[in-house]
C-alpha positions as CSV (number, residue, x, y, z in Angstrom):
1,A,-0.1,-0.1,0.1
2,T,1.0,3.6,-0.5
3,P,-0.4,6.5,1.1
4,F,-1.3,9.5,-1.2
5,D,-1.9,13.0,-0.4
6,G,-2.9,14.0,-4.2
7,E,0.6,15.6,-4.6
8,A,3.3,13.2,-4.0
9,S,3.5,9.0,-3.6
10,G,5.1,7.2,-0.4
11,T,6.9,4.8,-0.9
12,P,5.6,1.5,-2.3
13,V,5.1,-1.4,-0.1
14,T,5.9,-4.5,-2.5
15,S,4.7,-7.2,-0.3
16,Q,1.7,-8.9,-0.3
17,S,0.4,-7.6,3.2
18,V,1.2,-4.4,5.2
19,T,1.4,-4.6,9.2
20,I,0.1,-1.6,10.9
21,Q,2.7,-0.4,13.4
22,D,0.4,1.8,15.6
23,P,-2.3,-0.5,17.5
24,T,-4.3,2.5,18.3
25,C,-4.9,3.5,14.3
26,F,-8.3,1.5,13.5
27,S,-9.1,3.7,10.7
28,L,-8.4,6.3,8.2
29,D,-9.8,9.4,7.7
30,F,-10.0,10.8,4.5
31,D,-11.0,14.5,4.2
32,G,-12.6,14.4,1.1
33,V,-10.2,16.7,-0.9
34,D,-7.1,14.8,-2.0
35,D,-6.6,11.7,1.1
36,A,-6.6,8.2,-0.6
37,V,-4.2,4.7,-0.4
38,R,-3.5,3.0,-3.3
39,V,-2.4,-0.4,-3.8
40,I,0.0,-1.2,-6.3
41,A,-1.8,-3.5,-9.2
42,L,-0.9,-7.1,-8.9
43,A,-1.2,-9.0,-12.0
44,D,-2.2,-11.9,-10.2
45,F,-4.9,-10.5,-7.9
46,P,-7.7,-12.8,-7.7
47,W,-10.5,-10.9,-9.5
48,A,-11.7,-14.0,-11.8
49,R,-11.8,-16.0,-8.7
50,P,-14.7,-15.4,-5.5
51,F,-14.0,-12.9,-3.3
52,T,-15.4,-10.9,-0.2
53,I,-14.0,-7.3,-0.4
54,E,-15.4,-5.6,3.2
55,T,-14.9,-2.4,5.2
56,W,-16.5,-0.2,8.0
57,A,-17.2,3.1,6.5
58,Y,-17.9,6.3,8.4
59,W,-19.7,8.7,5.5
60,Y,-19.7,12.4,6.1
61,D,-22.9,13.2,4.1
62,N,-22.0,16.6,2.3
63,R,-23.8,16.1,-0.9
64,T,-21.2,17.9,-3.1
65,Q,-20.0,15.1,-5.6
66,D,-21.4,12.6,-7.4
67,I,-19.8,9.5,-5.6
68,E,-18.1,9.1,-2.0
69,P,-15.4,6.5,-3.8
70,L,-14.5,3.6,-1.1
71,L,-12.6,1.7,-3.7
72,S,-11.9,1.7,-7.0
73,Q,-9.8,0.8,-10.0
74,W,-11.6,3.3,-12.1
75,N,-8.4,5.8,-12.2
76,N,-7.1,8.3,-15.2
77,G,-10.5,7.7,-17.2
78,D,-10.7,4.0,-17.7
79,P,-13.1,2.0,-16.4
80,S,-12.4,-1.2,-16.5
81,G,-12.1,-2.9,-13.1
82,L,-14.2,-2.4,-10.1
83,Q,-15.9,0.5,-8.5
84,V,-17.2,0.5,-5.0
85,S,-18.9,3.5,-3.7
86,I,-21.2,5.2,-1.7
87,V,-23.4,7.6,-4.0
88,G,-22.9,11.3,-2.8
89,R,-26.1,12.9,-4.5
90,D,-28.9,12.0,-6.2
91,H,-28.0,11.9,-10.1
92,T,-28.1,9.1,-13.1
93,D,-25.1,7.1,-14.0
94,P,-24.7,6.3,-17.1
95,V,-25.1,2.1,-16.3
96,C,-27.6,2.5,-13.0
97,G,-29.9,5.0,-14.4
98,S,-31.1,7.1,-11.2
99,V,-29.1,6.4,-8.2
100,F,-29.4,8.3,-4.9
101,A,-27.5,9.6,-2.0
102,G,-26.6,7.3,0.4
103,E,-27.0,4.1,-1.5
104,V,-24.1,2.0,-2.3
105,L,-22.9,1.9,-5.9
106,V,-20.7,-1.6,-7.2
107,R,-20.0,-1.2,-11.1
108,L,-17.9,-4.1,-12.4
109,A,-16.0,-2.1,-15.8
110,D,-18.4,-0.1,-17.8
111,T,-21.4,-2.6,-18.1
112,M,-22.6,-4.2,-14.8
113,C,-23.7,-2.2,-12.3
114,M,-25.9,-2.5,-9.0
115,T,-26.6,-0.2,-5.9
116,S,-27.8,-1.1,-2.6
117,S,-31.6,-1.7,-1.7
118,E,-31.4,0.7,1.1
119,A,-29.1,4.0,1.9
120,L,-26.3,4.2,4.6
121,T,-27.0,6.6,7.3
122,A,-24.9,9.3,7.5
123,D,-22.5,10.0,10.0
124,A,-22.6,6.5,11.3
125,W,-20.5,3.6,10.6
126,T,-21.9,0.8,8.6
127,H,-20.7,-2.7,7.8
128,I,-20.3,-3.1,3.6
129,A,-19.2,-6.2,1.9
130,V,-19.3,-6.9,-1.5
131,V,-19.0,-10.1,-2.4
132,A,-17.8,-11.7,-5.7
133,L,-19.5,-15.7,-6.7
134,P,-19.3,-17.0,-9.7
135,T,-22.4,-16.5,-10.5
136,Q,-23.7,-13.6,-8.8
137,V,-22.6,-10.1,-6.9
138,R,-24.1,-9.1,-3.7
139,I,-23.9,-6.2,-1.5
140,F,-24.5,-7.0,2.3
141,I,-25.1,-4.0,4.6
142,D,-24.6,-4.1,8.5
143,G,-24.6,-8.2,7.7
144,S,-27.8,-8.2,5.7
145,T,-28.1,-8.6,1.6
146,A,-29.0,-5.1,0.4
147,G,-28.4,-5.8,-3.4
148,G,-27.3,-8.6,-6.1
149,M,-26.5,-8.7,-9.8
150,P,-25.5,-11.8,-11.8
151,N,-21.5,-12.3,-12.2
152,S,-21.3,-13.3,-16.2
153,D,-17.4,-12.3,-15.7
154,V,-15.9,-9.7,-13.0
155,P,-13.4,-7.8,-14.9
156,S,-9.9,-8.4,-15.2
157,S,-7.8,-5.3,-14.5
158,S,-4.2,-4.2,-14.2
159,A,-4.9,-0.6,-12.5
160,D,-3.7,0.3,-9.0
161,L,-6.8,-0.2,-6.7
162,R,-7.3,2.9,-4.5
163,F,-9.3,3.2,-1.6
164,G,-10.9,6.7,-1.0
165,E,-10.3,8.4,-4.6
166,Q,-11.6,7.5,-7.8
167,D,-10.1,10.1,-11.0
168,G,-10.4,13.0,-9.1
169,A,-13.5,12.4,-7.0
170,A,-12.4,11.7,-2.9
171,F,-14.0,9.9,-0.1
172,G,-15.0,12.4,2.8
173,G,-15.7,10.0,5.9
174,Q,-13.5,7.1,7.6
175,I,-12.7,3.7,6.0
176,S,-11.5,0.6,8.6
177,L,-9.6,-1.2,6.1
């Protein structure tokens, strides 16, 4: 993982895991402007196999941008990978159609999209999980199924995975990784 503040990159960690040295650090606080964590692309990341991505998120509902990116491979205008975001304000997504503030938005490449069946509560911790199985992708919010879609093919992407940032949009809140 590499800390990234929008201006300069830290030193990349090349191992498959990162050790947190300060045990009192339970979450990352993203300012909604230019904070992000970037994981250098791994050619062998198992997108094609079943996987679960989960986090605790504390979202500041400021409704100043369309999305609040939790994690994304959509950077530099390349929509070929995975995107998991909280909808920041009501808008029309080119693939999903109408989306509403507080919903969890999952996009696989630029062709498959789903949103959660419920909006998150702002200014509160929420557990979010995205589970990709061979035949479907599901969203879970606080342990309950909150959406799903067929999974014809989880896209393969060699793009960096970024937590808290996507093409200039920055997450405003806290993410516990």
